[in-house]
N, C-alpha and C positions, 0 to 999 in steps of 0.2 A: 841178905845178903847184900850190902851195900857195893855197887861198882864203881872203879877209880873214874875220876873224871878225866876228860880228854885234855892233855896239854896242849899247849898253842901249836906246836908241830903237829898233832895229830888232826885238830880243828883245820889248818893250812891244806891239809893232805886231804878231807874230806872235801873241803869248799873246790879242789879241783876236780875231786871226784864228780862233783853234781855238774859243775861246770861243762865238764865233757858230756856228761851223759844227756845233757840240755840239746835239746834241736837246734842244728844250726839252719836259718833261712835259708830254703834254697834258689837261687839267683833266679829272678824274673827274666823270663823270653819275653821279647817282643814280637810279635806278629806281625810281621810284614805284609803284605798283600803283594803277589808280585804285578809289575806294570806288563798288559800286555804289549807283545813281542810283535808289530804285525812286518812277518813275512812276506805279506802280500804286495804285489806288483800294483801300481796303480791302475785304472779302470784301463786307462788307452792301452796302456801295454797287453794287459791280459788278452784286451781283445784283438790285439796285435798277434799275440802270439798264438790264439786261440782261430786265427785264419791261416798263419804259418801251419798249423797243425793240421786243419781243414784240407790244405794243399797236399802236404805231406801223406795226406790219406789216401786224396786223392789219387796222387800219382801211384801210391801202395797198391790200390785197387787195379787201377790199370794195366801193373806190371803183370800182378797176379791173373787175370784175364786174357794178358797177351801170352804170357804160358800157359796154361790151358789150352784156347786156341792152338796153340805149337802143339800141344802135344796130343793134340786130336786131329793134328793133321798126318796124312796116310800117306808114306810113297811105295808100299807094297804090290797100290793096284798096279796090275799088268797089262789090261784092260786099254785103261785112259791115260794117254800122254799125258806128263806133268811137264808144267812152263813153268818156273821162275823170271817172274819180274822184277827189277828193284828201276825206282827214280829217284831221280834228286830234281828237285826241283826249285831246289833253294837258289842254287848258282844260277849264273847269270843266260844258261841256256842249259836245256834238261839234257840229264846224261841217260842213258837208257843199257842197262844189263839183262840181256837175255838168254839163258840156257837150260836146256833138256836131258842134260845128264842128270841122272836119279842119283848117282853118288855126291856129284856137286852139291845139289840140293838139300841132301841129308848134311852133309858139312856145314851147309849155312843156315840151316836150324841150329844143328848143336851150338854153333858160333852165338846164333841169336838167345840163347834158353843159355849159355855160361853168360853170355853179357847179363840177362835179365835177373838171373841171379845173384851177380855181382852189384847190381844195381839195388836189389832188394834188400842184399847183405848191408848198403852201405846207407841205403835208407834208414831200417829198422829202427838204428840209436837215434837217429835223427827228431823219432816221434816217442815225444819224452815232453810232458809237461813241467819239471823239475828243471828244466836245463834253462 
């Protein structure tokens, strides 16, 4: 049995099918290596920042030490009289405050503890390398 010869329209359709089935080359992606971005400060600025952090750390430790000493202070000892002395040597003349009143001493200690806590809270966010 003889097969009929394809007409010119059939050949054109067959060519289109062959072209559609042919692989289309993928676009080539060019790999670009990222350039290192230097977020680092110059050496002298890093050293300055490091010195500042050491200074803040030292202040923080001194405040913690003072807070610990205040917490160890006992005002309930009945056999030993307590005396609180506050001196101001920074002014032109020396100012002296002295009391033996236990209630006043307790109040002063609580006030100093609150002040230390506030200073610690203010100091903590400053101790950050990335600022």
